[in-house]
N, C-alpha and C positions, 0 to 999 in steps of 0.2 A: 374383643377377640381380636388373635392375628389373622391377617390375611392369608387366603391357601396357599398362595407362593411363599410365605415366610415361615410356615409350622410344617413340621413333619406330621408323621401319624400320631406322635404322642403328645403333640405339643411344645417341643425344642424347637428353638430354631437352628437352622444348618451351621450358624457360627458358634452357637451354644453346644452342638455337639459336637464340633471341631477344637473346642477349648477344652471339654470334657474330657474327651480322647487324649488329647496333648497332657492332661493333669494326669492321667491314668499312666500314660508310657513313661513320664518322667518320673512318678512313684515307683514304677514296676523297674525302672532304671537304677533307681536308689536303692532299692533292696537289692537287685542282683550285684552291686558295686558293694553293698555291705557283706554281704554272703561271701563274694572273692575275697574283699579284704580280710575277712574274719579267717578263711581257708588260708590264705597267704601267711596269716601273722600263726596259726596252728602249726602251717609246715615249716616256718620259720624257727619256731622254739622246738620243735622235733627235730630237726635239722642241726641246729644248736646242741641239744641235749645228744643227740648221736654222737657229734664233735668231742663233745666232753667227755663223755663214756670212754671213746676210743682214746684221749688223751691220757686219761686216767688210769685205763687198765693197760695201756702201752708203758708208760712210767713205773707202774708196780712191777710189770713183768720183767722190765730190765734189770732191776733193784733186787726184786724177791727172788730172781731164778738164778744170780751168779755166786760163784763159791769163794773168791778173793777179789778184793778191790785196793788196789793203790790210787791216792788223788790228793793233789796239793791242795791246802785250803787256806784261806784267810779270815778270822775271826775278829770282827767288830763290835763292840759292845757301846751303846751311847744311852747315858743318863742326862736329863732334862738339867741345864745348868752345871754340866761337868765336861769336860775334854772328853773325845771318845780313846776308848782302850782297844788298842790295836795288837793283835798277835798272829801267826802264821805258821805254818810246818806242813808236815806231810802224815796223811794218814793211812795206815795199812788195816787191812781188816781179813778175818778168815773166818767165814760163817760153821758153825751157827753163832759164837758168842765171843769170839777173840778180836781185840782190838788195840791198836798202839797209835796215840796221839805221840807224834815227835815234834816238837817244836823249835824252829828256829829263831823266832823272836817270841818271848823272850830265850834265849841259846841255854838250852839245858834242862828245860822245863819238859815234863814228861809224864803221859797218862798211859798207864797198861792195864787192861781187863780181860778177865778169863770167862764172865760171865756171872759168875759167884762172888767176886771180889774184884774191887779197882783198886791201884795205886796210883796215887797222885804225888808225885815230887814235885817239888820248889825249890831251885836251886839258889832263891833267894835266901828263903830260912833254912835252907839244908832239913828240910823234915817230909817225911814221907806219910801221907793220910791213906788209912785203910777205910773203903767204902763200901755199901753194897749199892748195885746199880740203880735199885731202888729208892736212894738218896741223892740222888742226882738232878731232880727237879722235875719242871715240865719242858723241860727241851727234849724230854725223851722223845713224845710224840712228834715234834717235829723233825727230828733227827732219827725217825723209825726208818727212815727208807736205808740208812747205813747199815742197820742189823737186820734186814730182808724182813720187814715186819709193817711195811706200811699197807694201810689200807684205808683210802681218801673216805670212802662212803662210811666206813665205821669211826674214823677218827674225826672227821670234821665235819660240817654243815654248812649250807649255803655257798656249796663249790661252783665256781664260775670261772671261765677264759677271758681274759682281759690281755690286750696288748699295752705294754707299758713302755716309755721310751724306745720305741720299735721292738720291743722283745715281747715273744710270747710266755703269758704267765698263768698259773693258775692260782685261784686265790681261795682261800677256804678260812671258816673262824672255827673259834672252840666249839666244841660239842656241847659241853652243858653250859657254858658260862661262867663256870666256876674256875676255869683254869687261869693260870698267871698272864697267858698271851690271849688279846683278843683277835686277832689276825695271822696266818700267815701266807707269804707269797712266796710260790716257787716257779722260778723263772727255767724253763728249758729248751732244749735245741727242738724244734718241729722235726727234724730230720730224723736224729738218732733217740731221741726222748731222754737224753741225759740232762740231769740236773745241774744248771748252771750258777743258782745263785740262792739262797734261802733268805727269806728277810722273816724276823718274828717281831710283832708289835705288841708288847706286855700292856699289860693294864696298868702298871704304876709309871706308864709314860718312857719307858726305856724301849730301846731299838737295839736287837741283835741281829746281825747278818753274818751268813758264812757263803763267802765266793771258793768254788771249786774249779779247778782246772788241772791239765796234765792227768786226766783221769786213765788209769790202766786196767781193764776187768780181766779177771781170772790171771794174774801173774802167778808165778811159784812163789808161795810165802810159807815157810817152814815153820814148826810150832816153838822153836827156840827164840825167834823174834819176838814171841809173846811171852815169854818169861822176864820176869821183872828183879833186877839185882838193885839193889840199893845201895847207893853210893857209899864209901867209907867215911864212917863217923856221922850218918845222915840221923836224924830224929826218927822213930816209926811211933806215929800216932795213930791207934786204933779208935776211929769214930765209928764202927759199927754200931747199929742199935737194935736192940730188943732180941738178941740172938744170943744172948749169956757170953759173948767173946768182949 
């Protein structure tokens, strides 16, 4: 049996009681730190989500609410093992459905659409191809902001914000996993929410980019600008499918 001076009322030595109290204090501190850490992570996630939602809604509002748009574009397509194909020109849009892609490279190339019919003119072949808008492939979704139909949450999954080479970027992946593209990067101006660059990664290892500049919102664009006139001697190739034309 221990001596009275070395024992407490319950048979523990005073050093033992002190060590026990220290262990309890350290355990309580660890639990508190874990709680604070978890709360901080939750708050951080909530702040990131709020920031993402603000960016997405601001970009959608900018492009879904305008009536007309004029913007210069540079379009590059890259396939594995092939040299890149570069095209550039000026795009004119008049909502809800009119568009005119006027190319300076290659000079003379033209795409005019009224929502029901697209006219593609190639000066190389001197041919005009007639297509329906739904025959233009999966780039319709990444470029839907041009038509005032951008809805990030409905069109993409795993949306997130990143900084790439010092630029603010929204990244989204194909909604169903069956699209021709795997992911899309939207580079934007954080001050104005103007889209500056679009990069589309194809599942066939292709990469398509659009760089936009000299954007003008709501300029005056009259309807005759969107009326297609075939050049003299051009061959008309009707490629509309499934509608009897």
